[in-house]
N, C-alpha and C positions, 0 to 999 in steps of 0.2 A: 494453533490460531492464526487463523486472519487477522490482517493489520491490511489499513487505508493507507494510504498517503493521498495530505490532501494537494492542490494544485490553483494555486488566485487564478485567476484569469481577469476582474474587473472591480467596479465598487458600483453602488445608485446612491441615488438619496429622495428619499420619499418627499412626496406627490404634499406641498401641504393640502390641511385640514381635509388629506383621503388615503385611503387604505391601498397608494398604489405607490408603486415603488419603478422610477424609472430607472434603469443600466443604460450602459456602454462599456459591451464588449469587442477586442479586437479580434480578427475572423481568425490572426494569423497566427497559429497555434490550439485554437478546439479543432483540430482533428484529432487529435485523444481523445476528447470526451462521445464523438459521435461511436456509435453503435447502432448496427444494423436486425432486422429483426422483421420476416417477414416481407423484406424485400421492401421495407421500409425505415430512411436510415431516418435518425435522430441523434436528437442532443443534448446529453441529461444535464444538468450543475445545481446544483443546489443556492439561494436565498441564507442570506444570516445576518440576522442583526445585529450589528455593531454594537459593544459597551460603553460605547460612548462617539460624536462624532469623530472625523478626522479633522488636519486642519484645515480642509477645501472643501467643511460641509456635508462631506458623506454620513451616508448612516448604514450601507446595509455595503456586504460583502459577497464576493459571487467567488464558487469554485469548485470544479470537482473533484473528486474520487477514482483514484486508480489503485488498486488489490495489490498488500506487498508480498511479496516469498519471504514468509517469519526463518529469520537466524537457527531459534529456537525448535529442533526438529521433534517431532510429534511423538512421541512414545512409539504409534507403528516405526515409523523410518529410526527409533533410534533402539529398538527392537530388530529387527533387520537389518543395522550397520554389525549390532555386536552378532547376532547368531554366523553372518559371511565371516565379520573376524577370528570365530571361534572356530572355525572350518578349518585354516588355513595358519597352519606358526612357519612363523621366517625360523632362515635359518640359526639365528640370534639365538631362541630361544630354545632348535633343540640343541647346540650346543654344550647353551649353557644343561639342559637333563642330561645329557651326559656325565658331562663335570660332575655333576651329584654322585655317581657312581666310584662305592666302596675304595676295588680293583684296580 
């Protein structure tokens, strides 16, 4: 399962009586939000409306997302791990089996 982590990078304010959001972002740290496609670099982020204004009157927040590797293995990964562990018996498992002999 793919999950994403949000990295908040700034906030903005809606311009009065217009559908315009004015945002200010620090350049520092934005390198992580940049990707390249066909030799052109792009800055990708999302702008979301806050449920309510913050104490500074800002109405929107900005963030970019990164993929996070899942701590829960997929079914294929789990099957592969089980397959590998089934091939090798530990010395303890072998010794336990030998102790069960009737003589």
